[in-house]
TORROKOL-782201 format. One record per residue: residue number from 0; z, y, x of N, C-alpha, C in turn. Coordinates in Angstrom, 2 decimals. Each point is the difference from the previous one (the first is absolute). Layout:
! TORROKOL-782201
+-----+---------+---------+---------+---------+---------+---------+---------+---------+---------+
:   n :     nc3 :     nc2 :     nc1 :    cac3 :    cac2 :    cac1 :     cc3 :     cc2 :     cc1 :
+-----+---------+---------+---------+---------+---------+---------+---------+---------+---------+
: NUM :       Z :       Y :       X :       Z :       Y :       X :       Z :       Y :       X :
...
+-----+---------+---------+---------+---------+---------+---------+---------+---------+---------+
This chain:
! TORROKOL-782201
+-----+---------+---------+---------+---------+---------+---------+---------+---------+---------+
:   n :     nc3 :     nc2 :     nc1 :    cac3 :    cac2 :    cac1 :     cc3 :     cc2 :     cc1 :
+-----+---------+---------+---------+---------+---------+---------+---------+---------+---------+
:   0 :   -3.60 :   -0.14 :  -14.25 :    0.76 :    1.23 :    1.01 :    1.53 :   -0.40 :   -0.31 :
:   1 :    0.63 :   -0.07 :   -0.92 :    1.37 :   -0.30 :    0.09 :    0.51 :   -1.30 :    0.54 :
:   2 :   -1.02 :   -0.89 :   -0.19 :    0.22 :   -1.24 :    0.92 :    0.13 :   -0.18 :    1.53 :
:   3 :   -0.55 :    1.12 :    0.36 :   -0.44 :    0.30 :    1.57 :    1.39 :    0.87 :    0.47 :
:   4 :    0.38 :    0.80 :   -0.79 :    1.44 :    1.08 :    0.12 :    0.90 :   -0.72 :    0.04 :
:   5 :    0.04 :   -1.30 :   -1.18 :    1.22 :   -0.70 :    0.15 :    0.17 :   -1.14 :    1.29 :
:   6 :   -1.10 :   -0.55 :    0.32 :   -0.03 :   -0.83 :    1.24 :    0.28 :    0.56 :    1.19 :
:   7 :   -0.66 :    1.32 :    0.21 :    0.38 :    0.74 :    1.27 :    1.35 :    0.47 :   -0.01 :
:   8 :    0.63 :    0.21 :   -1.21 :    1.39 :    0.48 :    0.04 :    0.82 :   -0.92 :    0.22 :
:   9 :   -0.15 :   -1.31 :   -0.57 :    0.78 :   -0.80 :    0.55 :    0.12 :   -0.79 :    1.52 :
:  10 :   -1.20 :    0.34 :    0.96 :   -0.34 :    0.04 :    0.90 :    0.93 :    1.36 :    0.97 :
:  11 :   -0.22 :    0.43 :   -0.58 :    0.80 :    1.67 :    0.69 :    1.51 :   -0.23 :   -0.17 :
:  12 :    0.53 :   -0.28 :   -0.92 :    1.51 :   -0.20 :   -0.44 :    0.43 :   -1.37 :    0.89 :
:  13 :   -0.69 :   -0.80 :    0.64 :    0.25 :   -1.35 :    0.35 :    0.89 :    0.48 :    1.44 :
:  14 :   -0.49 :    1.11 :    0.69 :    0.53 :    0.21 :    1.24 :   -0.56 :   -0.74 :    1.17 :
:  15 :   -1.17 :   -1.04 :   -0.61 :   -0.57 :   -0.76 :    1.48 :   -0.96 :    0.87 :    0.58 :
:  16 :    0.12 :   -0.03 :    1.43 :   -1.10 :    0.08 :    0.40 :   -1.93 :   -0.56 :   -0.26 :
:  17 :   -0.59 :    0.71 :   -0.02 :   -1.03 :   -0.27 :   -0.62 :   -1.19 :    0.29 :    1.10 :
:  18 :   -1.23 :   -0.93 :    0.27 :   -0.90 :    0.28 :    0.63 :   -0.95 :    0.50 :   -0.63 :
:  19 :   -0.40 :    1.26 :    0.25 :   -0.75 :    0.82 :   -1.20 :   -1.85 :    0.45 :    0.98 :
:  20 :   -0.88 :   -0.82 :   -0.47 :   -0.84 :    0.06 :    0.61 :   -1.17 :    0.73 :   -1.01 :
:  21 :   -0.92 :    1.28 :    0.69 :   -0.68 :    0.62 :   -1.17 :   -1.21 :    0.06 :    0.89 :
:  22 :   -0.97 :   -0.34 :   -0.69 :   -1.41 :    0.11 :    0.82 :   -0.86 :    0.77 :   -1.01 :
:  23 :   -0.64 :    1.13 :    0.15 :   -1.31 :    0.32 :   -0.75 :   -1.56 :    0.12 :    0.39 :
:  24 :   -0.44 :    0.53 :   -0.90 :   -1.37 :    0.09 :    0.41 :   -0.76 :    0.68 :    1.31 :
:  25 :    1.06 :    0.83 :    0.28 :   -0.50 :    0.92 :    1.52 :    0.10 :   -1.11 :    1.06 :
:  26 :    0.72 :   -1.21 :   -0.10 :    0.12 :   -0.99 :    1.53 :    0.96 :    0.46 :    0.72 :
:  27 :    1.19 :    0.51 :   -0.75 :    1.02 :   -0.11 :    0.86 :    1.09 :   -0.63 :   -0.82 :
:  28 :    0.91 :   -0.92 :    0.80 :    1.03 :   -0.46 :   -0.78 :    1.64 :    0.18 :    0.64 :
:  29 :    0.81 :    0.31 :   -0.79 :    1.00 :    0.56 :    0.16 :    1.01 :   -1.65 :   -0.12 :
:  30 :    1.02 :    0.03 :    0.83 :    1.09 :   -1.02 :   -0.30 :    1.26 :    0.31 :    0.55 :
:  31 :    1.04 :   -0.01 :   -0.80 :    1.43 :    0.51 :   -0.03 :    0.83 :   -1.17 :   -0.20 :
:  32 :    0.99 :   -0.52 :    0.38 :    1.32 :   -0.42 :   -0.29 :    1.09 :    0.42 :   -0.32 :
:  33 :    0.47 :    0.35 :   -1.17 :    1.42 :    0.61 :   -0.12 :    0.30 :    0.00 :   -1.84 :
:  34 :    1.22 :    0.21 :   -0.15 :    0.67 :   -0.21 :   -1.35 :   -1.22 :    1.42 :   -0.92 :
:  35 :   -0.23 :   -0.39 :   -1.13 :   -0.65 :    0.96 :   -0.55 :    0.51 :    1.58 :   -0.72 :
:  36 :    1.10 :    0.07 :    0.83 :    0.61 :    1.38 :   -0.33 :    0.66 :    0.40 :   -1.06 :
:  37 :    0.73 :    1.10 :    0.10 :    0.51 :    0.64 :   -1.32 :   -0.74 :    0.57 :   -1.18 :
:  38 :   -1.42 :    0.28 :    0.54 :   -0.78 :    1.05 :   -1.17 :   -0.83 :   -0.90 :   -0.47 :
:  39 :    0.14 :   -0.07 :   -1.04 :   -1.30 :   -0.60 :   -1.14 :   -0.28 :    1.10 :   -1.27 :
:  40 :   -1.06 :    0.28 :   -0.06 :   -0.39 :    0.88 :   -1.15 :   -1.37 :   -0.07 :   -0.58 :
:  41 :   -0.60 :    0.52 :   -1.17 :   -1.04 :   -0.28 :   -0.14 :   -0.47 :    1.35 :   -0.75 :
:  42 :   -1.16 :    0.45 :    0.51 :   -0.52 :    1.19 :   -0.08 :   -1.53 :   -0.13 :   -0.53 :
:  43 :   -0.58 :    0.92 :   -0.39 :   -1.21 :    0.25 :   -0.61 :   -0.86 :    1.09 :    0.98 :
:  44 :   -0.89 :   -0.45 :    0.52 :   -0.84 :    1.07 :    0.96 :   -0.36 :    1.10 :   -1.22 :
:  45 :    0.01 :    1.21 :    0.25 :   -0.45 :    1.31 :   -0.70 :   -1.71 :    0.07 :    0.28 :
:  46 :   -0.33 :   -0.58 :    1.06 :   -1.53 :    0.15 :    0.15 :   -0.80 :   -1.17 :   -0.47 :
:  47 :    0.60 :   -0.89 :    0.11 :   -0.92 :   -1.23 :   -0.03 :    0.62 :   -0.69 :   -1.35 :
:  48 :    1.20 :    0.08 :   -0.29 :    0.49 :   -0.78 :   -0.87 :    0.37 :   -1.32 :    0.01 :
:  49 :   -0.07 :   -0.36 :    1.11 :    0.31 :   -1.59 :    0.32 :    1.53 :    0.44 :    0.37 :
:  50 :    0.61 :   -1.69 :   -0.63 :    1.58 :    0.05 :    0.06 :    0.30 :   -0.74 :    0.91 :
:  51 :    1.15 :    0.82 :    1.02 :    0.44 :   -0.77 :    1.38 :    1.24 :   -0.49 :   -0.15 :
:  52 :    0.39 :   -1.03 :    0.72 :    1.31 :   -0.54 :    0.45 :    0.32 :    0.32 :    0.99 :
:  53 :    1.00 :    0.74 :    0.16 :    0.52 :    0.48 :    1.94 :    0.98 :   -0.92 :    0.29 :
:  54 :    0.01 :   -0.51 :    0.81 :    1.25 :   -0.71 :    0.81 :   -0.03 :    0.93 :    1.11 :
:  55 :    1.46 :    0.31 :    0.33 :    0.27 :    0.70 :    1.27 :    1.31 :   -0.39 :    0.63 :
:  56 :   -0.02 :    0.14 :    1.15 :    1.30 :   -0.13 :    0.86 :    0.98 :    1.06 :   -0.34 :
:  57 :    1.34 :    0.02 :    0.15 :    0.93 :    0.74 :   -0.02 :   -0.13 :    1.38 :    0.13 :
:  58 :   -0.64 :    0.40 :    1.14 :   -0.38 :    1.27 :    0.31 :   -1.58 :    0.29 :    0.20 :
:  59 :   -0.40 :   -0.73 :   -0.86 :   -1.55 :    0.15 :   -0.11 :   -1.20 :   -0.02 :    1.35 :
:  60 :    0.73 :   -0.28 :    0.92 :   -0.73 :   -0.07 :    1.04 :   -1.32 :   -1.11 :   -0.19 :
:  61 :    0.47 :   -0.99 :   -0.75 :   -1.25 :   -1.12 :   -0.19 :   -0.04 :   -0.21 :   -1.57 :
:  62 :   -1.06 :    0.52 :   -0.90 :   -0.44 :   -0.52 :   -1.33 :   -1.10 :   -0.40 :    0.07 :
:  63 :   -0.22 :   -0.77 :   -1.33 :   -1.04 :   -0.39 :   -0.19 :   -0.67 :    0.20 :   -1.62 :
:  64 :   -1.00 :    0.24 :   -0.12 :   -0.40 :    0.12 :   -1.63 :   -1.00 :   -1.36 :   -0.43 :
:  65 :    0.29 :   -0.30 :   -1.12 :   -0.77 :   -1.22 :   -0.63 :   -0.54 :    0.69 :   -1.34 :
:  66 :   -1.48 :   -0.05 :   -0.22 :   -0.62 :    0.38 :   -1.27 :    0.17 :   -1.11 :   -0.98 :
:  67 :    1.13 :    0.14 :   -0.49 :    0.37 :   -1.31 :   -1.18 :   -1.10 :   -0.16 :   -0.89 :
:  68 :   -0.68 :    0.95 :   -0.11 :   -0.94 :   -0.95 :   -1.30 :   -1.53 :   -0.84 :    0.62 :
:  69 :    0.35 :    0.23 :    1.09 :   -1.05 :   -0.70 :    1.17 :    0.38 :   -1.31 :    0.15 :
:  70 :    1.27 :   -0.69 :    0.14 :    1.14 :   -0.88 :   -0.07 :   -0.43 :   -1.24 :   -0.73 :
:  71 :   -0.88 :   -1.09 :    0.41 :   -0.46 :   -1.25 :   -1.16 :    0.99 :   -1.19 :    0.48 :
:  72 :    0.59 :    0.07 :    1.40 :    0.64 :   -1.41 :    0.15 :    1.19 :    0.49 :    1.14 :
:  73 :    1.10 :   -0.45 :    0.08 :    1.03 :    0.04 :    1.15 :    0.37 :   -1.37 :    0.28 :
:  74 :   -0.33 :   -0.20 :    1.17 :    0.70 :   -1.32 :    0.70 :    1.17 :    0.40 :    1.22 :
:  75 :    0.69 :   -0.74 :   -0.60 :    1.46 :    0.49 :    1.05 :    0.38 :   -1.88 :    0.90 :
:  76 :   -0.29 :    0.33 :    1.44 :    0.29 :   -1.31 :    0.70 :    0.91 :    0.00 :    1.02 :
:  77 :    0.89 :   -0.82 :   -0.19 :    1.13 :   -0.08 :    1.07 :   -0.28 :   -1.08 :    1.09 :
:  78 :    0.23 :    0.44 :    1.15 :    0.03 :   -0.83 :    1.08 :    0.97 :   -0.17 :    1.20 :
:  79 :    0.17 :   -1.11 :    0.14 :    1.29 :   -0.08 :    0.73 :   -0.32 :   -0.41 :    1.29 :
:  80 :    0.56 :    1.07 :    1.07 :   -0.40 :   -0.25 :    1.53 :    1.38 :   -0.16 :    0.97 :
:  81 :    0.05 :   -0.29 :    0.88 :    0.95 :   -0.23 :    0.69 :    0.74 :    1.57 :    0.07 :
:  82 :    1.07 :   -0.31 :   -0.54 :    1.14 :    1.26 :   -0.15 :   -0.26 :    1.22 :   -0.90 :
:  83 :   -1.04 :   -0.29 :   -0.85 :    0.00 :    1.20 :   -1.07 :   -1.42 :   -0.67 :   -1.26 :
:  84 :    0.42 :    0.71 :   -1.13 :   -0.91 :   -0.23 :   -0.91 :   -0.93 :    1.08 :   -0.21 :
:  85 :   -1.47 :   -0.50 :    0.21 :   -1.02 :    1.18 :   -0.33 :   -0.32 :    0.06 :   -1.68 :
:  86 :    0.31 :    1.00 :   -0.55 :   -0.75 :    0.21 :   -1.43 :   -1.26 :    0.99 :   -0.36 :
:  87 :   -0.92 :   -0.59 :   -0.33 :   -1.49 :    0.57 :    0.29 :   -0.07 :    0.75 :   -1.44 :
:  88 :   -0.60 :    0.86 :   -0.63 :   -0.28 :    0.14 :   -1.41 :   -1.77 :    0.31 :    0.39 :
:  89 :   -0.51 :   -0.42 :   -0.99 :   -1.40 :    0.60 :    0.12 :   -0.38 :    0.19 :   -1.55 :
:  90 :   -0.44 :    1.18 :   -0.11 :   -0.57 :    0.47 :   -1.15 :   -1.60 :    0.00 :    0.16 :
:  91 :   -0.75 :   -0.37 :   -1.07 :   -1.35 :   -0.04 :    0.02 :   -0.64 :    0.52 :   -1.29 :
:  92 :   -0.80 :    0.55 :   -0.15 :   -1.07 :    0.46 :   -0.99 :   -0.79 :   -1.07 :   -0.32 :
:  93 :   -1.21 :    0.19 :   -1.16 :   -0.73 :   -0.71 :   -0.76 :   -1.17 :   -0.53 :    1.21 :
:  94 :   -0.21 :    0.55 :    0.95 :   -0.84 :   -0.07 :    0.70 :    0.25 :   -0.81 :    1.23 :
:  95 :    1.21 :   -0.70 :    0.14 :    0.38 :   -0.48 :    1.02 :    0.61 :   -1.52 :   -0.38 :
+-----+---------+---------+---------+---------+---------+---------+---------+---------+---------+
């Protein structure tokens, strides 16, 4: 849990734009490229007991939540494209 937080905090403080791709079991995929924002916090759900890492834009118009106890592996890939660098973060659980 602490390692996931530390890694994501490093990305958060870098001020680089990242391509965030979120897919779930419901079949939807969300993709967004932006700086990971000024908000980073950890909270525990009173209902489920899950521990969430939340990252959000300055105005919190975009935010995403990571169940950090489920993260097994993090991959970071940098890909050079004409005129820009694409940074892709992939967080996977034990099943992936």
